[in-house]
C-alpha positions in Angstrom: -31.3 -24.5 -23.2 -32.9 -23.5 -26.5 -32.3 -19.8 -25.6 -28.7 -20.6 -24.7 -28.0 -22.4 -28.0 -29.7 -19.6 -29.9 -27.7 -16.9 -28.0 -24.5 -18.9 -28.7 -25.2 -18.9 -32.4 -26.1 -15.2 -32.4 -22.7 -14.4 -30.7 -21.0 -15.6 -33.9 -23.3 -13.9 -36.3 -21.1 -10.8 -36.2 -17.9 -12.2 -34.7 -15.9 -9.0 -35.2 -18.4 -6.8 -33.3 -18.7 -9.3 -30.5 -14.9 -9.6 -30.1 -14.4 -5.8 -30.1 -17.0 -5.5 -27.3 -15.4 -8.4 -25.4 -11.9 -6.8 -25.9 -13.1 -3.6 -24.3 -14.2 -5.6 -21.2 -11.0 -7.6 -21.2 -8.8 -4.5 -21.2 -10.9 -3.0 -18.4 -10.6 -6.2 -16.3 -6.9 -6.3 -16.9 -6.5 -2.7 -15.8 -8.6 -3.3 -12.7 -6.6 -6.3 -11.6 -3.4 -4.5 -12.2 -4.5 -1.3 -10.4 -5.8 -3.2 -7.4 -2.7 -5.3 -7.1 -0.5 -2.2 -7.5 -2.3 -0.3 -4.8 -2.2 -3.3 -2.5 1.6 -3.6 -3.3 2.0 0.1 -2.3 0.2 -0.5 0.9 2.4 -3.5 1.8 5.5 -1.5 0.8 4.6 1.4 3.0 3.3 -0.6 5.9 6.5 -2.7 5.8 8.6 0.4 5.9 6.5 2.0 8.7 6.8 -1.2 10.8 10.5 -1.7 10.2 11.8 1.8 10.2 9.3 3.9 12.1 6.9 2.4 14.6 7.1 -1.4 14.8 3.7 -3.1 15.3 3.3 -1.3 18.6 4.9 1.9 19.9 4.9 3.1 23.5 5.5 6.7 24.3 4.3 9.1 27.0 1.1 11.0 26.0 2.9 14.3 26.4 5.7 13.2 24.1 3.2 12.1 21.5 1.4 15.4 21.7 4.6 17.4 21.2 6.5 14.8 19.1 7.4 17.2 16.3 9.4 19.2 18.9 11.2 16.0 20.0 10.9 16.7 23.7 13.6 14.5 25.3 12.4 15.7 28.8 9.3 13.4 28.2 11.3 10.2 28.5 10.5 7.3 30.8 12.5 4.7 32.7 12.9 1.2 31.4 12.1 -0.4 34.7 11.2 -3.9 35.6 7.6 -2.8 36.2 7.6 -1.5 32.6 8.7 -4.8 31.1 6.4 -6.8 33.3 3.4 -4.8 31.9 4.1 -6.1 28.4 2.8 -9.6 27.4 6.0 -11.3 26.5 4.3 -14.4 24.9 3.0 -12.2 22.0 6.3 -10.4 21.4 8.8 -11.4 18.8 11.2 -8.5 19.3 11.3 -5.3 21.3 13.7 -2.4 21.5 13.9 1.1 22.9 14.7 4.0 20.6 15.6 7.7 21.1 14.9 10.3 18.5 16.8 13.6 18.7 17.4 16.6 16.5 20.9 17.7 15.8 23.3 19.9 13.8 25.9 18.0 11.9 29.2 18.8 10.3 32.9 18.5 10.2 34.0 22.1 10.5 31.0 24.3 9.9 28.0 23.0 12.0 25.2 23.9 9.7 23.4 20.8 8.5 20.2 19.9 10.5 19.4 16.2 10.7 17.5 13.6 12.8 19.3 11.1 14.9 18.0 7.7 16.0 19.7 6.0 19.0 19.1 2.3 18.7 20.2 -1.0 20.2 22.3 -2.4 17.3 21.7 -6.0 18.1 17.9 -5.9 18.5 17.5 -3.5 15.5 19.2 -6.0 13.2 16.0 -8.0 13.3 13.5 -5.1 13.5 14.7 -2.4 11.2 17.2 -4.5 9.1 19.3 -1.4 8.5 22.4 -3.5 8.2 20.9 -5.1 5.1 20.5 -1.6 3.5 24.2 -0.7 3.9 25.9 0.2 0.6 29.3 1.0 2.1 31.1 0.2 5.3 29.8 -1.8 8.2 27.2 -1.8 10.9 27.4 0.0 14.3 28.2 -1.7 17.6 27.1 -1.0 21.1 29.6 0.8 23.3 31.4 2.4 20.3 31.1 6.0 19.1 30.0 5.0 15.6 27.3 6.2 13.2 25.7 5.1 10.0 24.3 7.8 7.6 21.8 7.9 4.8 23.2 8.3 1.4 21.6 11.7 0.9 22.9 13.0 4.3 26.4 11.8 3.5 26.3 13.7 0.3 25.0 16.8 2.0 27.9 16.6 4.5 30.4 15.5 1.8 31.5 12.7 4.1 32.3 9.0 3.6 33.2 6.0 5.7 36.0 6.7 8.2 35.3 10.4 8.5 34.5 12.0 11.9 31.0 13.2 12.4 30.5 16.0 14.9 27.0 15.9 16.6 25.7 19.0 18.3 22.4 18.7 20.2 20.8 19.4 23.6 20.3 17.0 26.5 17.0 16.1 28.2 17.7 19.0 30.6 18.0 21.4 27.6 21.8 22.0 28.0 24.1 21.9 25.0 26.0 18.7 24.4 28.1 17.2 21.6 30.1 14.2 20.6 32.3 13.0 17.8 31.3 9.7 16.0 33.2 7.8 13.4 31.2 7.1 10.3 31.0 3.3 10.2 28.7 2.9 7.2 26.4 4.5 4.6 22.9 3.1 4.1 20.2 3.6 1.5 16.5 2.9 2.1 15.3 4.4 -1.2 13.0 6.7 0.8 14.2 10.2 0.0 13.2 11.9 3.2 15.0 9.3 5.3 18.2 9.0 3.3 18.6 12.8 3.3 18.0 13.4 7.0 18.6 10.4 9.2 21.5 8.8 10.9 21.8 6.0 13.5 24.0 5.8 16.6 24.3 3.2 19.4 21.7 3.6 22.2 24.0 3.3 25.2 26.4 6.1 23.9 23.4 8.3 23.1 21.8 7.8 26.5 25.0 9.1 28.1 25.3 12.0 25.7 21.6 13.1 26.2 21.5 12.5 30.0 19.0 9.7 29.5 20.8 6.7 31.2 18.3 3.9 31.6 15.6 5.9 29.9 14.0 6.1 26.5 11.5 8.2 24.6 9.8 5.4 22.7 9.7 1.6 22.8 9.1 -0.4 19.7 7.5 -3.9 19.7 7.4 -6.4 16.9 4.7 -9.0 17.2 4.6 -12.7 16.3 1.2 -12.2 14.8 0.6 -8.6 13.5 -3.1 -9.2 13.2 -3.3 -9.2 17.0 -1.8 -5.7 17.3 -5.1 -4.1 18.6 -5.6 -6.9 21.1 -2.1 -6.6 22.4 -2.4 -2.8 22.7 -5.4 -3.3 25.0 -3.6 -5.9 27.1 -0.7 -3.7 27.9 -1.4 -2.2 31.3 0.7 0.8 31.9 -0.1 4.1 33.7 -2.3 6.8 32.3 0.7 8.8 31.3 1.6 6.3 28.6 0.3 6.3 25.0 0.3 2.8 23.5 -0.5 2.7 19.7 -0.6 0.1 17.0 0.9 0.6 13.5 -2.6 0.6 12.1 -3.1 4.1 13.7 -0.2 5.5 11.8 -1.6 8.5 9.7 0.2 7.3 6.6 -1.5 3.9 6.7 -4.9 5.4 7.5 -4.4 7.6 4.4 -3.6 4.5 2.3 -6.7 2.7 3.5 -8.9 5.7 2.6 -7.2 5.9 -0.8 -8.0 2.2 -1.4 -11.7 2.9 -0.8 -11.6 5.9 -3.1 -9.9 4.0 -5.8 -12.6 1.3 -5.7 -15.0 3.9 -7.1 -12.7 4.6 -10.0 -12.4 0.8 -10.8 -16.2 0.8 -11.3 -16.0 3.9 -13.5 -13.3 2.3 -15.7 -15.5 -0.8 -16.1 -18.6 1.3 -16.9 -16.8 3.2 -19.6 -15.5 -0.1 -21.1 -19.0 -1.6 -20.9 -20.4 1.3 -23.0 -19.2 -0.8 -25.9 -21.5 -3.6 -24.7 -24.4 -1.2 -24.5 -23.7 0.0 -28.0 -23.4 -3.5 -29.3 -26.7 -4.6 -27.8 -28.5 -1.5 -29.1 -27.2 -2.3 -32.6 -28.4 -5.9 -32.2 -31.9 -4.7 -31.2 -32.1 -2.3 -34.2 -30.7 -4.8 -36.7 -32.9 -7.6 -35.5 -36.2 -5.7 -35.1 -37.9 -7.8 -37.8 -36.5 -11.0 -36.3 -37.7 -10.0 -32.8 -41.1 -9.2 -34.2 -41.3 -12.6 -35.9 -40.3 -14.4 -32.6 -43.0 -12.4 -30.8 -45.6 -13.3 -33.5 -44.7 -17.0 -33.1 -45.5 -16.8 -29.3 -42.2 -15.9 -27.7 -43.0 -13.5 -24.8 -41.0 -10.4 -23.7 -39.3 -12.3 -20.9 -37.9 -14.8 -23.3 -36.7 -12.1 -25.7 -35.0 -10.2 -22.8 -33.5 -13.5 -21.6 -32.1 -14.3 -25.1 -30.5 -10.9 -25.5 -29.2 -10.9 -21.9 -27.6 -14.3 -22.4 -25.8 -12.9 -25.5 -24.5 -10.0 -23.4 -23.5 -12.4 -20.7 -21.5 -14.5 -23.2 -19.7 -11.4 -24.3 -19.1 -10.4 -20.7 -17.8 -13.9 -19.8 -15.5 -14.1 -22.8 -14.1 -10.5 -22.1 -13.8 -11.0 -18.3 -12.1 -14.4 -18.8 -9.4 -13.1 -21.1 -9.1 -9.9 -19.0 -8.7 -12.0 -15.9 -6.0 -14.1 -17.6 -4.2 -11.0 -18.8 -4.4 -9.1 -15.6 -3.4 -12.1 -13.5 -0.4 -12.9 -15.7 0.8 -9.2 -15.7 0.2 -8.8 -11.9 2.0 -12.0 -10.9 4.9 -11.2 -13.2 5.3 -7.8 -11.6 4.9 -9.4 -8.2 8.4 -10.8 -8.7 9.8 -8.3 -11.1 8.6 -5.2 -9.3 8.2 -1.6 -10.6 11.0 0.8 -10.0 9.7 4.1 -8.7 13.0 5.3 -7.4 12.5 8.7 -9.2 9.3 9.1 -7.1 10.6 7.7 -3.8 13.8 9.7 -3.9 11.7 12.9 -3.7 9.2 11.6 -1.2 9.2 13.0 2.3 9.9 10.8 5.3 6.1 11.1 6.0 5.4 9.0 2.9 7.7 6.0 3.2 7.8 4.7 -0.4 10.5 2.2 -1.1 12.2 2.3 -4.5 10.6 -0.9 -5.8 6.9 -1.7 -5.7 6.0 -5.4 -5.9 2.4 -6.0 -7.0 0.3 -8.0 -4.6 -2.4 -9.9 -6.4 -4.7 -12.2 -4.5 -7.4 -14.8 -5.5 -10.0 -12.4 -4.0 -8.9 -9.5 -6.3 -8.9 -11.8 -9.3 -12.3 -13.4 -8.6 -14.0 -10.2 -7.8 -12.7 -8.5 -10.9 -14.1 -11.4 -13.0 -17.5 -11.3 -11.3 -17.6 -7.5 -11.5 -16.9 -7.6 -15.2 -19.7 -10.1 -15.8 -22.3 -8.4 -13.6 -21.6 -4.8 -14.8 -21.7 -6.1 -18.4 -25.2 -7.6 -18.0 -26.5 -4.5 -16.0 -25.3 -2.1 -18.7 -26.8 -4.2 -21.5 -30.2 -4.3 -19.9 -31.1 -0.7 -20.9 -30.8 -1.2 -24.7 -32.3 -4.7 -24.3 -35.4 -3.4 -22.6 -36.2 -1.6 -25.9 -37.0 -5.0 -27.4 -40.0 -5.4 -25.1 -41.6 -2.3 -26.7 -41.4 -3.7 -30.3 -44.8 -4.2 -31.9 -44.8 -7.5 -33.8 -47.0 -6.2 -36.7 -44.9 -3.1 -37.2 -41.7 -5.0 -36.8 -42.6 -7.5 -39.6 -43.1 -4.5 -42.0 -39.6 -3.1 -41.4 -36.9 -3.6 -44.1 
């Protein structure tokens, strides 16, 4: 307790220097909380878009289709039979829907614009993809009608709007040419540049007829009641060896984000170490300035452990003050941006469909992020301060008392 009181008094001996050191730690902690919340927000943004617009929580394809997916092989479809539905654990499923992806040439007179079509069940996809909520003009497609909704970028490329006729030219599952005219029912905007420029949606039943895939699909998307059970549900689905059942956690984009999070953790520590160099400098100055005082304390019987303890407590006080205010600042900023969001539309508009960034990133702070940032600030501050503090143990009392 005596060392604590003495360290507290020493903290205020040079208030300006102590506050500057604490401020450097505070700024570092604020930056760390903001960065971690931002990266987590990006992960949630991307995973949400992947689940809703690309894969659901679980996707079922044939293994051969998955292997050749970039070629969009419609011949690798499968029948939506009763046996297929029986193999899926219905008690874990919130929603499920078949989808067919197919490459096309689009146009009104000159068929020259390549695009990617998605045949969907409009009613089921209302709750899975939520495309109807992203419409900026017109309405949503209906089953049994030759209607289509286009991304904003694709509509601009085709110079088309709601009410125009869209001519779709593609090939069937048997590799014969086919085509159909669709009325443009609506224009949607996801904010993901690659999707808005290249994708359109049409009703599943109309597309199955056009593509010679009646009663069949190329992929089946499942939305779970509890996403954390995705891996367990994948294991419980008992289909033939020709099927590939994958969870959204296996998506390469999300694996990349998880790897990026681990890499960024290293940079968080580097940021804090740089900030804590001010602490090391402060403690070194304290040792030099108080050489005579330290020599006197040693001459009066204070051992090296007590000297180190005193100076370490001083460093800890600076770390606690800096980490506390940094935590307050970082928490306030992150929670404000959690609801306000950061507009990255300039970035997302140029992103490819393989990097599904939405236009607004909402930060995602958590008590774990905030607590670990505070503890990290305190621990690193003390560790960095130990090196200059250790110099105090080498001070000779007799020589120290002779210093000016």
